[in-house]
C-alpha positions in Angstrom: -18.6 16.0 -4.8 -15.0 15.0 -5.3 -13.9 18.6 -5.0 -15.8 19.0 -1.8 -14.1 15.9 -0.4 -10.7 17.2 -1.4 -11.2 20.5 0.4 -12.9 19.4 3.5 -9.8 18.2 5.5 -8.5 21.8 5.8 -11.8 22.8 7.5 -12.3 19.7 9.6 -8.7 18.7 10.7 -8.6 18.7 14.5 -6.2 21.0 16.3 -3.6 18.7 17.9 -1.5 20.1 20.7 2.2 20.3 20.4 2.0 19.9 16.6 4.4 21.8 14.4 2.4 24.1 12.0 2.9 22.6 8.5 0.8 24.9 6.4 3.7 27.2 5.8 6.0 24.5 4.4 5.8 22.5 1.3 7.4 19.5 -0.5 10.0 17.8 1.5 9.7 20.2 4.4 6.2 19.0 5.0 7.1 15.3 5.2 10.4 16.1 6.8 8.5 17.5 9.8 6.5 14.4 10.5 9.0 13.0 13.0 8.9 16.2 15.0 5.1 15.9 15.2 5.1 13.1 17.7 3.3 14.0 20.9 5.8 14.6 23.7 5.7 12.7 26.9 3.9 14.8 29.4 4.2 14.9 33.1 0.5 14.7 33.9 -0.9 11.5 35.3 -2.2 9.2 32.7 -4.9 6.6 32.9 -3.7 3.0 33.0 -3.2 1.5 29.5 -5.8 -1.1 28.5 -4.9 -4.7 28.6 -3.2 -6.1 25.4 -6.3 -7.9 24.3 -8.4 -4.8 24.7 -5.9 -2.7 22.8 -5.9 -5.2 19.9 -9.7 -5.3 19.9 -9.9 -1.5 19.7 -7.5 -1.6 16.8 -9.1 -4.2 14.7 -12.6 -2.9 15.2 -11.4 0.6 14.3 -9.6 -0.7 11.2 -6.1 0.4 12.3 -2.9 -1.6 12.7 -2.6 -3.6 15.9 0.6 -4.6 17.7 1.5 -8.3 17.0 1.9 -9.3 20.7 -1.5 -7.7 21.5 -3.0 -9.5 18.5 -1.7 -12.8 19.8 -3.4 -12.2 23.1 -6.7 -11.2 21.5 -6.7 -14.3 19.3 -6.0 -16.5 22.3 -8.8 -14.9 24.2 -11.4 -15.2 21.4 -10.4 -18.7 20.6 -11.0 -19.7 24.2 -14.3 -17.8 24.2 -15.8 -19.5 21.1 -14.8 -22.9 22.3 -16.8 -22.3 25.4 -19.6 -20.3 23.7 -19.8 -21.5 20.1 -22.8 -19.3 19.3 -21.2 -16.1 20.3 -21.4 -14.3 17.0 -19.6 -11.2 18.2 -16.6 -13.2 19.3 -16.5 -15.1 16.1 -16.5 -11.9 14.1 -13.8 -10.4 16.3 -11.7 -13.5 16.0 -12.0 -13.4 12.2 -11.0 -9.8 12.1 -7.9 -10.5 14.2 -6.9 -13.4 12.0 -7.1 -11.0 9.0 -4.8 -8.5 10.7 -2.4 -11.2 11.8 -2.2 -12.6 8.3 -1.6 -9.2 6.8 1.1 -8.2 9.3 3.0 -11.5 9.1 2.4 -12.1 5.3 1.1 -15.6 6.4 -1.8 -16.5 4.2 -2.6 -19.5 6.3 -4.6 -17.1 8.6 -7.0 -16.2 5.8 -8.9 -19.5 5.6 -9.2 -19.4 9.4 -10.5 -15.9 9.2 -13.1 -16.8 6.6 -14.3 -19.7 8.6 -14.7 -17.6 11.7 -16.5 -14.8 9.9 -18.9 -17.1 8.1 -19.6 -18.8 11.4 -20.4 -15.5 12.9 -23.0 -14.9 10.2 -24.4 -18.4 10.7 -24.9 -18.2 14.5 -25.8 -14.5 14.8 -29.0 -13.5 16.6 -31.5 -11.1 15.1 -30.1 -7.6 14.7 -27.6 -5.8 12.5 -24.6 -5.3 14.7 -23.0 -8.8 14.5 -24.0 -9.1 10.9 -22.3 -5.8 9.9 -19.2 -6.7 11.9 -18.9 -10.1 10.0 -19.6 -8.5 6.6 -17.0 -5.8 7.3 -14.5 -8.6 8.3 -15.2 -10.4 5.1 -14.6 -7.2 3.1 -11.3 -6.7 5.0 -10.3 -10.3 4.2 -11.1 -9.9 0.5 -9.0 -6.7 0.3 -6.1 -8.5 2.1 -6.4 -11.3 -0.5 -6.6 -8.7 -3.3 -10.1 -9.8 -4.3 -11.4 -6.3 -4.8 -14.7 -7.3 -6.4 -15.7 -9.5 -3.4 -14.5 -6.8 -1.1 -16.8 -4.3 -2.7 -19.7 -6.7 -2.5 -19.2 -7.4 1.2 -18.6 -3.8 2.1 -21.6 -2.5 0.2 -23.8 -5.1 2.0 -22.5 -3.9 5.3 -23.1 -0.3 4.3 -26.7 -1.0 3.3 -27.4 -2.5 6.8 -25.8 0.3 8.7 -25.0 3.4 6.6 -23.5 5.4 9.4 -20.9 2.9 10.6 -17.8 4.8 9.5 -15.4 1.8 9.6 -17.1 0.3 6.5 -16.0 3.2 4.3 -12.2 2.6 4.4 -12.9 -0.9 3.2 -14.9 0.5 0.3 -12.1 2.9 -0.6 -9.6 0.1 -0.7 -11.9 -2.0 -2.9 -12.7 0.8 -5.4 -9.0 1.8 -5.6 -8.1 -1.8 -6.5 -10.8 -1.8 -9.2 -9.6 1.5 -10.6 -12.9 3.4 -9.9 -11.5 6.7 -8.8 -14.8 8.5 -9.0 -16.3 6.1 -6.5 -13.2 6.5 -4.3 -13.8 10.3 -4.1 -17.5 9.8 -3.3 -16.8 7.3 -0.5 -14.1 9.5 1.0 -16.5 12.4 1.1 -19.0 10.3 2.9 -16.4 9.0 5.3 -15.2 12.5 6.3 -18.8 13.5 7.0 -19.2 10.6 9.4 -15.9 10.6 11.3 -12.6 12.4 11.8 -9.3 11.4 13.5 -6.0 9.8 12.6 -7.4 6.8 10.7 -9.5 9.0 8.5 -6.6 11.4 7.9 -4.4 8.5 6.8 -7.1 7.2 4.5 -7.5 10.7 3.0 -3.7 10.8 2.5 -3.7 7.7 0.5 -6.4 9.1 -1.8 -4.6 12.4 -2.2 -1.4 10.5 -3.0 -3.2 8.6 -5.8 -4.4 11.9 -7.2 -0.8 13.4 -7.3 -1.5 15.7 -4.4 1.6 14.8 -2.4 1.7 17.9 -0.2 -1.9 17.4 0.9 -1.2 13.8 1.5 1.9 14.7 3.6 -0.1 17.1 5.7 -2.8 14.5 6.4 -0.2 12.0 7.4 1.5 14.5 9.6 -1.8 15.1 11.5 -2.4 11.3 11.6 1.1 10.7 13.2 0.5 13.4 15.7 -2.9 12.2 16.7 -2.3 8.5 16.9 -2.0 7.1 20.4 -1.1 3.5 19.9 2.5 2.8 18.9 1.6 0.3 16.2 -0.8 2.8 14.6 1.7 5.7 14.8 4.4 3.5 13.3 2.2 2.5 10.4 1.5 6.2 9.5 5.2 6.9 9.8 5.9 4.1 7.3 3.4 5.6 4.9 5.0 9.0 5.3 8.4 7.4 4.5 7.0 5.8 1.4 5.6 9.1 0.3 9.0 10.7 0.8 10.7 7.8 -1.1 8.4 8.2 -4.0 9.6 11.7 -4.6 13.2 10.7 -4.2 13.9 12.2 -0.8 16.1 9.4 0.6 17.2 10.9 3.9 13.7 11.9 4.9 12.3 8.6 3.9 15.0 6.8 5.9 14.3 8.8 9.0 10.6 8.0 8.8 11.3 4.3 8.3 13.8 4.2 11.2 11.4 5.9 13.6 8.6 3.6 12.6 10.8 0.5 13.4 11.9 2.1 16.7 8.3 2.6 17.8 7.1 -0.8 16.5 9.9 -3.4 15.9 7.4 -5.5 14.0 6.9 -2.8 11.4 8.4 -4.9 8.6 7.2 -2.7 5.8 9.3 0.1 7.3 12.3 -2.3 7.5 11.9 -3.0 3.8 11.6 0.8 3.2 14.9 1.2 5.0 16.4 -1.2 2.5 15.2 0.9 -0.4 16.5 4.2 1.1 19.8 2.7 2.2 20.5 1.2 -1.2 19.8 4.6 -2.8 22.2 6.2 -0.4 24.9 3.7 -1.4 24.9 2.0 2.0 24.6 -1.4 0.4 25.5 -3.7 3.2 23.0 -2.0 5.5 20.3 -2.2 2.8 20.8 -5.9 2.3 20.5 -6.5 6.1 17.3 -4.4 6.3 15.7 -6.4 3.5 16.8 -9.7 5.1 15.3 -8.6 8.4 12.0 -7.7 6.8 11.8 -10.9 4.9 12.7 -13.1 7.9 9.5 -12.0 9.7 7.2 -10.9 6.9 8.2 -12.8 3.7 6.2 -10.7 1.2 6.8 -11.5 -2.5 7.3 -7.8 -3.2 10.2 -7.6 -0.7 11.8 -10.7 -2.3 11.5 -9.1 -5.8 13.1 -5.8 -4.6 16.0 -7.7 -2.8 16.6 -9.9 -5.8 16.8 -6.8 -8.1 19.2 -5.2 -5.7 21.4 -8.3 -5.7 21.2 -8.3 -9.5 22.3 -4.7 -9.7 25.3 -5.7 -7.7 26.2 -8.5 -10.1 25.2 -11.2 -7.5 23.1 -13.3 -9.8 23.0 -16.5 -7.7 21.8 -14.5 -4.6 19.2 -12.9 -6.8 17.9 -16.2 -8.0 17.5 -17.4 -4.4 15.1 -14.4 -3.8 13.2 -15.1 -7.0 12.7 -18.7 -6.0 11.4 -17.4 -2.6 9.0 -15.1 -4.5 7.6 -18.0 -6.5 7.2 -20.1 -3.3 5.4 -17.3 -1.4 3.0 -16.7 -4.4 2.1 -20.4 -4.3 1.5 -20.3 -0.5 -0.6 -17.2 -1.0 -2.7 -18.9 -3.6 -3.3 -21.8 -1.2 -4.6 -19.3 1.3 -6.9 -17.7 -1.2 -4.7 -14.7 -1.7 -4.0 -13.2 -5.1 -0.3 -12.3 -5.7 -0.6 -12.4 -9.5 0.4 -8.8 -9.9 3.9 -9.2 -8.3 4.4 -12.5 -10.1 3.5 -10.9 -13.4 6.0 -8.1 -12.7 8.6 -10.6 -11.9 8.0 -12.7 -15.0 8.1 -9.7 -17.3 11.6 -8.7 -16.2 13.2 -11.9 -15.0 11.2 -14.8 -16.3 8.8 -15.4 -19.3 7.2 -12.2 -20.6 4.5 -14.2 -22.4 3.6 -15.9 -19.2 3.5 -12.4 -17.5 1.1 -11.2 -20.2 -1.2 -14.2 -19.7 -1.3 -13.7 -15.9 -1.7 -10.0 -16.0 -4.5 -10.1 -18.7 -6.5 -12.3 -16.3 -5.7 -9.9 -13.4 -6.9 -7.0 -15.5 -10.2 -8.7 -16.2 -10.7 -9.2 -12.5 -9.6 -5.9 -11.1 -8.5 -3.2 -13.6 -6.5 -0.9 -11.2 -3.7 1.4 -12.2 -0.9 -0.8 -10.9 -2.2 -3.7 -13.1 -2.5 -1.4 -16.1 1.2 -0.4 -15.7 2.3 -4.0 -15.2 0.4 -5.4 -18.1 1.7 -2.6 -20.4 5.2 -3.4 -19.4 4.7 -7.1 -19.9 3.4 -6.6 -23.4 6.4 -4.4 -24.2 8.7 -7.1 -22.9 6.8 -9.7 -25.0 7.3 -7.6 -28.2 3.9 -6.0 -28.5 4.7 -2.3 -28.1 1.6 -0.8 -29.7 -0.8 -2.6 -27.3 1.7 -2.0 -24.5 1.4 1.8 -25.0 -2.3 1.8 -24.5 -2.0 0.4 -21.0 1.1 2.5 -20.2 -0.9 5.6 -21.2 -3.8 4.6 -19.0 -1.4 4.1 -16.0 0.1 7.6 -16.5 -3.0 9.5 -17.7 -4.2 11.9 -15.0 -7.7 12.0 -16.4 -8.0 8.2 -16.1 -5.5 7.1 -13.6 -6.3 9.5 -10.7 -3.1 11.5 -11.2 -0.6 9.3 -9.3 3.0 10.4 -10.0 5.1 7.3 -10.3 8.7 7.2 -11.5 8.3 3.6 -12.4 5.2 4.2 -14.5 6.9 7.1 -16.4 9.9 4.9 -17.0 7.9 2.1 -18.4 6.0 4.5 -20.8 9.2 6.1 -21.9 10.9 2.8 -22.8 7.8 1.7 -24.7 7.8 4.9 -26.7 11.4 4.5 -27.4 10.8 1.1 -28.9 8.1 2.7 -31.1 10.6 5.4 -32.2 8.6 8.2 -30.5 11.8 9.6 -29.3 10.5 13.0 -28.1 7.8 11.4 -25.9 10.3 8.8 -24.7 12.8 11.4 -23.7 10.1 13.4 -21.8 8.9 10.4 -19.8 12.3 9.0 -19.0 13.4 12.5 -17.8 10.2 12.7 -15.8 10.9 9.3 -14.1 14.3 10.5 -13.0 12.9 13.9 -11.9 10.2 12.2 -9.8 12.6 9.8 -8.1 16.2 9.4 -9.4 16.5 6.2 -7.4 13.2 4.5 -8.2 14.9 1.2 -9.1 18.5 0.0 -8.9 18.1 -1.6 -12.4 15.5 0.8 -14.0 17.1 4.1 -13.0 20.4 2.9 -14.5 18.7 1.9 -17.7 16.8 5.2 -17.9 20.0 7.2 -17.7 21.7 5.0 -20.4 18.8 5.4 -22.8 18.7 9.2 -22.3 22.4 9.3 -23.1 21.7 7.2 -26.2 18.8 9.5 -27.3 20.9 12.6 -26.8 19.5 16.1 -26.9 16.4 16.8 -29.0 17.0 18.0 -32.5 15.2 21.2 -33.5 15.3 20.2 -37.1 14.4 16.5 -36.5 11.7 14.7 -38.3 8.2 14.7 -36.6 7.4 11.8 -34.4 5.3 9.0 -35.7 
């Protein structure tokens, strides 16, 4: 079934007018063309745009990004509605979904308890019938995914699917949950079902994420190109451009990544993930001052712990230790606030502790995270923490899992390859270490301002392979 799901997009992809044909180009040319796939402004008379609240409602019910100003309008409308009609289950569910999106887009976990209260109220006051119940269950699944509680997300989404199996908006929630749990077979099955039920930009973007995790970057790029071309709302289009930029970044194409990120911010100035992406790309291009400004702008409006970690490491690579420590303190504070809102940021905290804090604390936290949700990112982070804590044999088992295509879904990550190479070097498996460090730099020579520098130094230390060398242990 997975193979069927993987091949279906080429048969079901809608033909979008004014779209550059991308089948004849590969690699960076595919992603490089995304910016030129934006629909041109036509001269024909267009229907009036829906009101901001209606735009945000369409976005959150369709599981696509909503513009922050429109979300604020929708939240205000629904809050007024439930005050006047406290048994309006549909409005409670919509309000809860809007809170989830607001919390996600602003990185403010204070919205998550409000979302949970609204969604549970919807379940409590609903009348007989499935529609309001499915909407509330889907909202709770979305909330759990936003909090990185993937087991709960799977439970809520499966309950929603049982009630209404043909509601396509439930299936992206299941894909996110199963991805977080590392169940790639289930991801393939759910994607296959989703693509039978629905087509369009949101489905294309979801397929692109699955293909990216399977190492099928060109297929992922093609799906994102179609999603960008087909998206009508600016916030949705900007989100797909940000993902295209991230895909370009992951393969080390700095210029293409930067163009995607810049276009995303131009279309939606509140697209903070794209601003942070600009920071990565600009730093790799040597435009350090601009990179620092981009990261600061992203953190000012969306203070994600991940952005603080990246900015701190950039400062550290520049020899600015005090500025780095400020960002690391911000990271810890944001993790504490996330926990207060029921969100799980243990992964990024564990990554931080492994490299900049207490590796043994990182192991403790990441073991618990692995027990809760054994996804590939957690396997990599736990393996690296074990390495930093002086336990390379156990570390290699997790690093192998993160980079093993038969178990990890095939994602090609420079960071994961680097971690595995460094662990193998400690174990004196020099041939494998050299291969994986070279692979990391081949995938993305700029994957980390600190890690890429270390990979090059270790490769220089290892030197060229010896034909007469002793066999690896």
